[in-house]
Phi, psi and omega in degrees: 000127180271178184297320181298313179296320180296317178297319178295320179297314179296319180297316179295319178296320179296316180294319180293322177296321178297316178298316180298319180291325176298313180297323181291318185279327187268358180286135181258146176279153181250135179279128177285129178085009178291142179060029175072029183272348184267312184241148178247127180261129179288130186257339181226157174100191184292330182260034183301140179065026173248156181273127179286131184270330180229156177271151180255000000 
């Protein structure tokens, strides 16, 4: 391996490590159940204001 190939290898490794740290640091966590996405509340009928356990 000559100097040119070695420099390119080091440069590529450095850039890939930088990208990985950006993705790791800038990723946001998601709240479970935010905006009513987790549970569905029945609005009409005999079971009004109860949480539906299964989807139909």
